[in-house]
DODO-385666 format. One record per residue: z, y, x of N, C-alpha, C, O in turn; residue number from 1. Coordinates in steps of 0.1 Angstrom, whole numbers, plus 5000, padded with zeros to 4 digits. Atoms other than C-alpha are relative to their C-alpha. Layout:
+------+---------+--------+-------+----------+---------+------+---------+--------+------+---------+--------+-----+
| n_up | n_north | n_east | ca_up | ca_north | ca_east | c_up | c_north | c_east | o_up | o_north | o_east |   n |
+------+---------+--------+-------+----------+---------+------+---------+--------+------+---------+--------+-----+
|    Z |       Y |      X |     Z |        Y |       X |    Z |       Y |      X |    Z |       Y |      X | NUM |
...
+------+---------+--------+-------+----------+---------+------+---------+--------+------+---------+--------+-----+
//
This chain:
+------+---------+--------+-------+----------+---------+------+---------+--------+------+---------+--------+-----+
| n_up | n_north | n_east | ca_up | ca_north | ca_east | c_up | c_north | c_east | o_up | o_north | o_east |   n |
+------+---------+--------+-------+----------+---------+------+---------+--------+------+---------+--------+-----+
| 5014 |    4995 |   5003 |  6537 |     5192 |    5699 | 4990 |    4991 |   5005 | 4993 |    4981 |   5012 |   1 |
| 5011 |    5009 |   4995 |  6504 |     5177 |    5704 | 4997 |    5004 |   5015 | 4996 |    5016 |   5018 |   2 |
| 5003 |    4997 |   4986 |  6496 |     5174 |    5742 | 4986 |    4999 |   5004 | 4982 |    5005 |   5014 |   3 |
| 5014 |    5001 |   4996 |  6460 |     5166 |    5742 | 4992 |    5014 |   4997 | 4992 |    5019 |   4986 |   4 |
| 5006 |    4985 |   5001 |  6441 |     5200 |    5749 | 4988 |    5000 |   4990 | 4985 |    5011 |   4985 |   5 |
| 5012 |    5000 |   5010 |  6411 |     5188 |    5728 | 5004 |    5002 |   4985 | 4996 |    5004 |   4977 |   6 |
| 4996 |    5001 |   5015 |  6432 |     5187 |    5696 | 5005 |    5014 |   4997 | 5012 |    5021 |   5004 |   7 |
| 4996 |    4987 |   5005 |  6439 |     5218 |    5675 | 5015 |    5000 |   4999 | 5021 |    4990 |   4999 |   8 |
| 4985 |    5000 |   5002 |  6475 |     5229 |    5672 | 5003 |    5000 |   4985 | 4994 |    5002 |   4977 |   9 |
| 4995 |    5002 |   5014 |  6495 |     5223 |    5640 | 4997 |    5014 |   4993 | 4993 |    5013 |   4981 |  10 |
| 5003 |    4988 |   5006 |  6491 |     5260 |    5632 | 4985 |    5001 |   4996 | 4983 |    5010 |   4987 |  11 |
| 5013 |    5000 |   5003 |  6454 |     5255 |    5630 | 4996 |    4993 |   4986 | 4986 |    4995 |   4980 |  12 |
| 5002 |    5008 |   5014 |  6459 |     5233 |    5598 | 5013 |    5004 |   4992 | 5023 |    4996 |   4993 |  13 |
| 4988 |    4996 |   5007 |  6484 |     5252 |    5576 | 5004 |    4990 |   4990 | 5016 |    4989 |   4987 |  14 |
| 4997 |    5011 |   5009 |  6482 |     5223 |    5551 | 4993 |    4988 |   5004 | 4984 |    4984 |   4997 |  15 |
| 5009 |    5012 |   4997 |  6470 |     5192 |    5570 | 5001 |    4989 |   4989 | 5011 |    4989 |   4982 |  16 |
| 5000 |    5011 |   5010 |  6462 |     5162 |    5549 | 4995 |    4987 |   5006 | 4987 |    4987 |   5015 |  17 |
| 5004 |    5015 |   4997 |  6458 |     5124 |    5552 | 5000 |    4993 |   4988 | 5008 |    4995 |   4979 |  18 |
| 5001 |    5008 |   5013 |  6447 |     5100 |    5526 | 5009 |    4988 |   5001 | 5013 |    4984 |   5012 |  19 |
| 4992 |    5012 |   5000 |  6468 |     5071 |    5515 | 4993 |    4989 |   5006 | 5000 |    4981 |   5012 |  20 |
| 5007 |    5011 |   4994 |  6442 |     5047 |    5526 | 4999 |    5001 |   5016 | 5000 |    4991 |   5023 |  21 |
| 4999 |    4998 |   4984 |  6441 |     5063 |    5562 | 5014 |    4997 |   5004 | 5015 |    4992 |   5015 |  22 |
| 4986 |    5002 |   4995 |  6479 |     5061 |    5563 | 5002 |    4985 |   5003 | 5010 |    4981 |   5011 |  23 |
| 4997 |    5014 |   4998 |  6476 |     5023 |    5561 | 4994 |    4995 |   5014 | 4998 |    4985 |   5019 |  24 |
| 5008 |    5006 |   4988 |  6452 |     5020 |    5591 | 5002 |    5009 |   5012 | 4999 |    5005 |   5023 |  25 |
| 4999 |    4992 |   4988 |  6459 |     5050 |    5613 | 5010 |    4996 |   5010 | 5022 |    4993 |   5007 |  26 |
| 4991 |    5003 |   4989 |  6474 |     5043 |    5647 | 5008 |    5013 |   5004 | 5004 |    5021 |   5011 |  27 |
| 4992 |    4987 |   4999 |  6503 |     5068 |    5647 | 5003 |    5003 |   5016 | 5006 |    5015 |   5019 |  28 |
| 4996 |    5000 |   4985 |  6510 |     5061 |    5685 | 4988 |    5004 |   5009 | 4990 |    5006 |   5021 |  29 |
| 5012 |    4997 |   4992 |  6475 |     5069 |    5696 | 5000 |    5014 |   5006 | 5002 |    5024 |   4999 |  30 |
| 5001 |    4987 |   4993 |  6470 |     5096 |    5721 | 4986 |    5007 |   4999 | 4984 |    5019 |   5002 |  31 |
| 5014 |    4996 |   5001 |  6432 |     5098 |    5714 | 4998 |    5006 |   4986 | 5006 |    5003 |   4977 |  32 |
| 5005 |    4995 |   5013 |  6415 |     5117 |    5686 | 4988 |    4995 |   4995 | 4978 |    4995 |   5002 |  33 |
| 5013 |    5006 |   5005 |  6390 |     5100 |    5664 | 4993 |    5008 |   4989 | 4998 |    5019 |   4986 |  34 |
| 5008 |    4993 |   5009 |  6365 |     5110 |    5638 | 5002 |    4996 |   4985 | 4994 |    5000 |   4976 |  35 |
| 4997 |    5005 |   5014 |  6380 |     5091 |    5608 | 4993 |    4989 |   4997 | 4992 |    4985 |   4985 |  36 |
| 5008 |    5012 |   5004 |  6358 |     5061 |    5610 | 5007 |    4986 |   5006 | 5003 |    4975 |   5004 |  37 |
| 4992 |    5011 |   4995 |  6384 |     5039 |    5629 | 5015 |    5003 |   4999 | 5019 |    5011 |   4991 |  38 |
| 4984 |    4999 |   5003 |  6422 |     5036 |    5634 | 5005 |    5013 |   5009 | 5017 |    5015 |   5009 |  39 |
| 4996 |    4988 |   4992 |  6422 |     5067 |    5657 | 5002 |    5012 |   4990 | 4992 |    5015 |   4983 |  40 |
| 4997 |    4988 |   5009 |  6437 |     5097 |    5638 | 4991 |    5012 |   5004 | 4989 |    5016 |   5015 |  41 |
| 5007 |    4987 |   4997 |  6416 |     5129 |    5634 | 5009 |    5011 |   5004 | 5021 |    5009 |   5003 |  42 |
| 4991 |    4989 |   4996 |  6429 |     5162 |    5646 | 5009 |    5004 |   4988 | 5021 |    5007 |   4990 |  43 |
| 4992 |    4997 |   5010 |  6440 |     5170 |    5612 | 5011 |    4990 |   4996 | 5022 |    4994 |   4991 |  44 |
| 4992 |    5012 |   5002 |  6457 |     5136 |    5607 | 5012 |    5001 |   5009 | 5023 |    5000 |   5006 |  45 |
| 4990 |    4997 |   4990 |  6475 |     5143 |    5640 | 5009 |    5010 |   4996 | 5021 |    5008 |   4998 |  46 |
| 4991 |    4989 |   5004 |  6488 |     5176 |    5628 | 5010 |    4996 |   4989 | 5021 |    5000 |   4989 |  47 |
| 4993 |    5004 |   5012 |  6500 |     5160 |    5595 | 5011 |    4991 |   5007 | 5023 |    4993 |   5005 |  48 |
| 4989 |    5009 |   4993 |  6519 |     5132 |    5616 | 5009 |    5008 |   5007 | 5021 |    5006 |   5007 |  49 |
| 4991 |    4993 |   4991 |  6533 |     5157 |    5639 | 5010 |    5008 |   4991 | 5021 |    5009 |   4995 |  50 |
| 4991 |    4993 |   5007 |  6548 |     5178 |    5612 | 5009 |    4991 |   4993 | 5021 |    4994 |   4992 |  51 |
| 4992 |    5009 |   5007 |  6561 |     5148 |    5593 | 5011 |    4993 |   5010 | 5022 |    4988 |   5006 |  52 |
| 4991 |    5005 |   4990 |  6578 |     5135 |    5626 | 5010 |    5011 |   5007 | 5020 |    5008 |   5012 |  53 |
| 4994 |    4989 |   4994 |  6590 |     5168 |    5637 | 5015 |    5002 |   4994 | 5017 |    5001 |   4982 |  54 |
| 4987 |    4996 |   5004 |  6627 |     5177 |    5635 | 5003 |    5015 |   4998 | 5014 |    5019 |   4995 |  55 |
| 4997 |    4985 |   4999 |  6621 |     5215 |    5637 | 5003 |    5005 |   4985 | 4996 |    5002 |   4976 |  56 |
| 4995 |    4995 |   5012 |  6640 |     5232 |    5609 | 4990 |    5009 |   4992 | 4989 |    5010 |   4980 |  57 |
| 5010 |    4990 |   5004 |  6612 |     5258 |    5605 | 4989 |    4993 |   4992 | 4982 |    4999 |   4984 |  58 |
| 5010 |    5008 |   5007 |  6588 |     5230 |    5593 | 5005 |    4992 |   4989 | 4997 |    4985 |   4982 |  59 |
| 4993 |    5008 |   5010 |  6612 |     5215 |    5568 | 4992 |    5002 |   4986 | 4987 |    4993 |   4981 |  60 |
| 5006 |    4997 |   5012 |  6597 |     5233 |    5538 | 4985 |    4994 |   4999 | 4981 |    4988 |   4989 |  61 |
| 5014 |    5005 |   5000 |  6561 |     5224 |    5548 | 5000 |    4984 |   5001 | 4990 |    4978 |   4997 |  62 |
| 4999 |    5014 |   4999 |  6572 |     5188 |    5556 | 5001 |    4994 |   4986 | 4995 |    4984 |   4983 |  63 |
| 4998 |    5005 |   5014 |  6584 |     5184 |    5520 | 4988 |    5001 |   4991 | 4985 |    4993 |   4983 |  64 |
| 5012 |    4999 |   5008 |  6552 |     5198 |    5506 | 4989 |    4990 |   5004 | 4983 |    4984 |   4995 |  65 |
| 5010 |    5009 |   4997 |  6528 |     5177 |    5526 | 5004 |    4986 |   4998 | 4996 |    4977 |   5000 |  66 |
| 4995 |    5013 |   5004 |  6549 |     5146 |    5517 | 4992 |    4994 |   4990 | 4992 |    4982 |   4988 |  67 |
| 5007 |    5004 |   5013 |  6528 |     5144 |    5486 | 4989 |    4989 |   5004 | 4985 |    4981 |   4996 |  68 |
| 5011 |    5009 |   4994 |  6501 |     5125 |    5508 | 5005 |    4985 |   4998 | 4997 |    4976 |   4996 |  69 |
| 4995 |    5013 |   5001 |  6525 |     5095 |    5506 | 5000 |    4996 |   4985 | 4999 |    4984 |   4982 |  70 |
| 4999 |    5004 |   5014 |  6528 |     5097 |    5469 | 4988 |    4998 |   4991 | 4987 |    4990 |   4983 |  71 |
| 5012 |    5001 |   5008 |  6494 |     5102 |    5456 | 4988 |    5004 |   5009 | 4989 |    5009 |   5020 |  72 |
| 5013 |    4997 |   4993 |  6457 |     5105 |    5467 | 4997 |    5014 |   4998 | 4991 |    5018 |   4988 |  73 |
| 5002 |    4986 |   5000 |  6456 |     5142 |    5475 | 4985 |    5003 |   5003 | 4980 |    4998 |   5013 |  74 |
| 5013 |    4995 |   4998 |  6422 |     5157 |    5471 | 5000 |    5013 |   5009 | 4992 |    5014 |   5019 |  75 |
| 4998 |    4987 |   4993 |  6431 |     5192 |    5483 | 5014 |    5006 |   4996 | 5020 |    5003 |   4986 |  76 |
| 4989 |    4991 |   5002 |  6461 |     5215 |    5485 | 5000 |    5012 |   5007 | 4993 |    5014 |   5017 |  77 |
| 5000 |    4987 |   4995 |  6470 |     5250 |    5491 | 5014 |    5005 |   4997 | 5022 |    4997 |   4992 |  78 |
| 4987 |    4995 |   5004 |  6501 |     5271 |    5487 | 5002 |    5002 |   4986 | 5013 |    5003 |   4981 |  79 |
| 5000 |    4997 |   5015 |  6492 |     5277 |    5451 | 4996 |    4988 |   4991 | 4997 |    4989 |   4979 |  80 |
| 5005 |    5011 |   5009 |  6479 |     5243 |    5439 | 4999 |    4988 |   5008 | 4998 |    4989 |   5020 |  81 |
| 5001 |    5012 |   4994 |  6478 |     5206 |    5446 | 4991 |    4992 |   4991 | 4994 |    4991 |   4979 |  82 |
| 5008 |    5009 |   5009 |  6450 |     5183 |    5433 | 5001 |    4986 |   5005 | 5001 |    4984 |   5017 |  83 |
| 4999 |    5014 |   4997 |  6453 |     5146 |    5432 | 4989 |    4993 |   4992 | 4985 |    4997 |   4981 |  84 |
| 5008 |    5010 |   5008 |  6430 |     5117 |    5421 | 5007 |    4990 |   4996 | 5015 |    4984 |   5004 |  85 |
| 4995 |    5013 |   5006 |  6439 |     5090 |    5399 | 4990 |    4994 |   4989 | 4986 |    5001 |   4980 |  86 |
| 5010 |    5007 |   5010 |  6416 |     5065 |    5381 | 4989 |    5007 |   4997 | 4985 |    5008 |   4986 |  87 |
| 5013 |    4994 |   5002 |  6385 |     5085 |    5387 | 5001 |    5015 |   4995 | 4990 |    5020 |   4992 |  88 |
| 4999 |    4987 |   5006 |  6399 |     5119 |    5374 | 5009 |    5007 |   5011 | 5018 |    5002 |   5018 |  89 |
| 4992 |    4992 |   4991 |  6413 |     5148 |    5394 | 5011 |    5008 |   4990 | 5009 |    5013 |   4979 |  90 |
| 4989 |    4993 |   5008 |  6447 |     5163 |    5382 | 5004 |    5011 |   5010 | 5007 |    5009 |   5022 |  91 |
| 4997 |    4989 |   4992 |  6455 |     5198 |    5395 | 5014 |    5006 |   4994 | 5015 |    5009 |   4982 |  92 |
| 4989 |    4994 |   5004 |  6490 |     5212 |    5394 | 5001 |    5014 |   5008 | 5000 |    5015 |   5020 |  93 |
| 5001 |    4987 |   4994 |  6491 |     5250 |    5399 | 5014 |    5005 |   5001 | 5023 |    4999 |   4995 |  94 |
| 4987 |    4993 |   4998 |  6520 |     5272 |    5411 | 5004 |    5006 |   4986 | 4996 |    5011 |   4979 |  95 |
| 4995 |    4995 |   5012 |  6541 |     5282 |    5381 | 5001 |    5015 |   5000 | 5005 |    5021 |   5010 |  96 |
| 4998 |    4987 |   5002 |  6540 |     5316 |    5367 | 5014 |    5006 |   4999 | 5017 |    5017 |   5004 |  97 |
| 4987 |    4997 |   5003 |  6575 |     5317 |    5356 | 5009 |    4991 |   5006 | 5012 |    4981 |   5000 |  98 |
| 4992 |    5011 |   4992 |  6596 |     5299 |    5383 | 5014 |    4999 |   4994 | 5020 |    4989 |   4996 |  99 |
| 4985 |    5001 |   5005 |  6630 |     5308 |    5365 | 5000 |    4989 |   4989 | 5009 |    4981 |   4988 | 100 |
| 5001 |    5011 |   5011 |  6619 |     5287 |    5335 | 4999 |    4987 |   5005 | 5006 |    4978 |   5000 | 101 |
| 5000 |    5013 |   4994 |  6611 |     5259 |    5358 | 5013 |    4997 |   5006 | 5016 |    4985 |   5005 | 102 |
| 4987 |    5003 |   4994 |  6644 |     5262 |    5375 | 5010 |    4995 |   4989 | 5017 |    4986 |   4991 | 103 |
| 4991 |    5003 |   5013 |  6663 |     5261 |    5341 | 4996 |    4985 |   4996 | 5005 |    4977 |   4994 | 104 |
| 5004 |    5013 |   5004 |  6642 |     5230 |    5332 | 5003 |    4990 |   5010 | 5006 |    4978 |   5006 | 105 |
| 4997 |    5010 |   4991 |  6648 |     5213 |    5364 | 5015 |    4997 |   5001 | 5019 |    4986 |   5006 | 106 |
| 4986 |    5002 |   5001 |  6686 |     5216 |    5358 | 5001 |    4988 |   4991 | 5009 |    4979 |   4993 | 107 |
| 4999 |    5011 |   5008 |  6680 |     5191 |    5330 | 4994 |    4987 |   5006 | 5001 |    4977 |   5007 | 108 |
| 5006 |    5012 |   4994 |  6655 |     5167 |    5347 | 4986 |    5005 |   5006 | 4981 |    5016 |   5004 | 109 |
| 5013 |    4997 |   4994 |  6623 |     5166 |    5368 | 4989 |    4999 |   4989 | 4979 |    5006 |   4990 | 110 |
| 5010 |    5001 |   5010 |  6604 |     5155 |    5338 | 5000 |    5013 |   4990 | 4989 |    5018 |   4986 | 111 |
| 4999 |    4988 |   5008 |  6616 |     5186 |    5318 | 4993 |    5012 |   5008 | 4985 |    5020 |   5003 | 112 |
| 5005 |    4989 |   4992 |  6605 |     5208 |    5347 | 4983 |    4997 |   5001 | 4976 |    5007 |   5001 | 113 |
| 5013 |    5003 |   5002 |  6570 |     5190 |    5346 | 4994 |    5004 |   4987 | 4983 |    5009 |   4985 | 114 |
| 5003 |    4996 |   5013 |  6569 |     5196 |    5309 | 4997 |    5016 |   4999 | 4988 |    5021 |   4994 | 115 |
| 5002 |    4985 |   5000 |  6575 |     5233 |    5315 | 4988 |    5004 |   5008 | 4981 |    5012 |   5003 | 116 |
| 5012 |    4997 |   4994 |  6548 |     5234 |    5341 | 4987 |    4999 |   4991 | 4978 |    5007 |   4992 | 117 |
| 5012 |    5003 |   5009 |  6524 |     5219 |    5315 | 4999 |    5011 |   4989 | 4988 |    5016 |   4985 | 118 |
| 5000 |    4990 |   5010 |  6535 |     5245 |    5289 | 4995 |    5013 |   5006 | 4990 |    5022 |   4998 | 119 |
| 5006 |    4987 |   4994 |  6526 |     5273 |    5313 | 4986 |    4998 |   5004 | 4981 |    5007 |   5011 | 120 |
| 5014 |    5003 |   4997 |  6491 |     5257 |    5316 | 4998 |    4999 |   5016 | 4988 |    5005 |   5021 | 121 |
| 5001 |    5002 |   4986 |  6497 |     5248 |    5352 | 4995 |    4986 |   5004 | 4993 |    4984 |   5016 | 122 |
| 5006 |    5013 |   4997 |  6483 |     5213 |    5349 | 4987 |    4998 |   4994 | 4986 |    5000 |   4982 | 123 |
| 5013 |    5002 |   5004 |  6447 |     5206 |    5345 | 4995 |    4986 |   5003 | 4999 |    4980 |   5013 | 124 |
| 5007 |    5012 |   4997 |  6426 |     5174 |    5344 | 4985 |    5000 |   4998 | 4980 |    5007 |   4989 | 125 |
| 5015 |    5001 |   5001 |  6390 |     5166 |    5349 | 4994 |    4997 |   5013 | 5001 |    4994 |   5023 | 126 |
| 5008 |    5000 |   4988 |  6363 |     5164 |    5374 | 4996 |    5013 |   5004 | 4998 |    5022 |   4996 | 127 |
| 5004 |    4986 |   4996 |  6349 |     5193 |    5394 | 4991 |    5006 |   4991 | 4989 |    5018 |   4992 | 128 |
| 5009 |    4993 |   5008 |  6323 |     5199 |    5368 | 5007 |    5007 |   4989 | 5002 |    5017 |   4984 | 129 |
| 4993 |    4994 |   5011 |  6349 |     5206 |    5341 | 5014 |    4997 |   5000 | 5018 |    4985 |   5000 | 130 |
| 4986 |    5003 |   5000 |  6386 |     5210 |    5341 | 5006 |    5004 |   4986 | 5001 |    5014 |   4980 | 131 |
| 4993 |    4997 |   5013 |  6407 |     5209 |    5310 | 5015 |    5001 |   5002 | 5020 |    4995 |   5011 | 132 |
| 4985 |    5000 |   5000 |  6444 |     5217 |    5303 | 5004 |    4987 |   4994 | 4998 |    4982 |   4984 | 133 |
| 4995 |    5012 |   5007 |  6464 |     5187 |    5295 | 5007 |    5003 |   4987 | 5011 |    5015 |   4986 | 134 |
| 4995 |    4997 |   5012 |  6477 |     5185 |    5260 | 5015 |    5003 |   5003 | 5021 |    4998 |   5012 | 135 |
| 4986 |    4997 |   4998 |  6512 |     5200 |    5256 | 5009 |    4988 |   5000 | 5020 |    4989 |   5006 | 136 |
| 4991 |    5012 |   5001 |  6527 |     5167 |    5248 | 4996 |    4989 |   5008 | 5001 |    4978 |   5007 | 137 |
| 5006 |    5009 |   4990 |  6507 |     5148 |    5275 | 4993 |    4989 |   4992 | 4990 |    4978 |   4998 | 138 |
| 5007 |    5011 |   5007 |  6489 |     5128 |    5247 | 4987 |    4996 |   5007 | 4979 |    5004 |   5011 | 139 |
| 5012 |    5006 |   4994 |  6464 |     5106 |    5262 | 5000 |    4999 |   5015 | 4991 |    4994 |   5021 | 140 |
| 4998 |    5002 |   4985 |  6478 |     5108 |    5298 | 5009 |    4988 |   5002 | 5019 |    4986 |   4996 | 141 |
| 4993 |    5012 |   4996 |  6489 |     5075 |    5312 | 5015 |    5003 |   5006 | 5017 |    5012 |   5014 | 142 |
| 4987 |    4998 |   4995 |  6526 |     5071 |    5320 | 5000 |    5000 |   5015 | 5008 |    5008 |   5021 | 143 |
| 5000 |    5000 |   4986 |  6518 |     5063 |    5356 | 4995 |    5014 |   5006 | 5000 |    5018 |   5016 | 144 |
| 5005 |    4987 |   4996 |  6499 |     5096 |    5359 | 5012 |    5010 |   4998 | 5015 |    5018 |   5008 | 145 |
| 4988 |    4991 |   5002 |  6529 |     5115 |    5344 | 5010 |    4998 |   5011 | 5015 |    5008 |   5017 | 146 |
| 4990 |    5003 |   4989 |  6552 |     5098 |    5369 | 4996 |    5006 |   5014 | 5004 |    5012 |   5021 | 147 |
| 5006 |    4994 |   4986 |  6529 |     5107 |    5399 | 5001 |    5015 |   4999 | 5005 |    5021 |   5009 | 148 |
| 4999 |    4986 |   5000 |  6526 |     5142 |    5387 | 5013 |    5006 |   5000 | 5016 |    5017 |   5006 | 149 |
| 4986 |    4995 |   4999 |  6562 |     5146 |    5383 | 5005 |    5000 |   5014 | 5012 |    5009 |   5018 | 150 |
| 4996 |    5002 |   4986 |  6568 |     5133 |    5418 | 4993 |    5010 |   5010 | 4999 |    5015 |   5019 | 151 |
| 5008 |    4991 |   4991 |  6540 |     5155 |    5433 | 5006 |    5014 |   4998 | 5008 |    5022 |   5007 | 152 |
| 4994 |    4986 |   5002 |  6554 |     5186 |    5415 | 5014 |    5002 |   5006 | 5018 |    5013 |   5011 | 153 |
| 4987 |    4999 |   4995 |  6589 |     5178 |    5426 | 5000 |    5003 |   5016 | 5007 |    5011 |   5021 | 154 |
| 5002 |    4999 |   4985 |  6579 |     5175 |    5463 | 4993 |    5013 |   5003 | 4997 |    5019 |   5013 | 155 |
| 5008 |    4990 |   4996 |  6553 |     5203 |    5463 | 5005 |    5013 |   4996 | 5004 |    5022 |   5003 | 156 |
| 4997 |    4988 |   5005 |  6568 |     5229 |    5441 | 5016 |    5002 |   4999 | 5021 |    5013 |   5000 | 157 |
| 4986 |    4998 |   5003 |  6605 |     5222 |    5434 | 5009 |    4998 |   5012 | 5016 |    5007 |   5017 | 158 |
| 4990 |    5004 |   4990 |  6624 |     5204 |    5462 | 4998 |    5010 |   5013 | 5009 |    5014 |   5018 | 159 |
| 5000 |    4992 |   4988 |  6610 |     5226 |    5492 | 5009 |    5012 |   4999 | 5012 |    5018 |   5010 | 160 |
| 4993 |    4987 |   5001 |  6629 |     5256 |    5479 | 5015 |    4997 |   4999 | 5023 |    5007 |   4999 | 161 |
| 4986 |    5003 |   5002 |  6662 |     5238 |    5474 | 5008 |    5000 |   5014 | 5020 |    4997 |   5014 | 162 |
+------+---------+--------+-------+----------+---------+------+---------+--------+------+---------+--------+-----+
//
């Protein structure tokens, strides 16, 4: 656990986040807490690092979920949704309404499960001013985005429960 008394506990950040850009420059071995303007990790970033390096079995599910910060530029996440940024657009994957259909689709492939999420209107795209559901066949969505969404959905919604 974090030993610095000025730093909040991991439990103060139920879903701590770190950007991919910050992952490249943050000093993971630092004992000091920064403000996000230099290589010193912020309290939230320290909480994220602590969960990722912990071997505690009770953090395994959370560790798999917050791993999405490695995969994509996470704008925000909660237990019910994860929003990532790609090429100036935000993509949000919401928790599925029918998890059994997702489980059946996941038996085929991760892409089938992502497609099932899309059919349940769990994937929206746009900027904060206006979000739209993605087309059922992902028409107009770049292959790179589809692959990132598949990996994020797998880590955030599918894998943690296996």
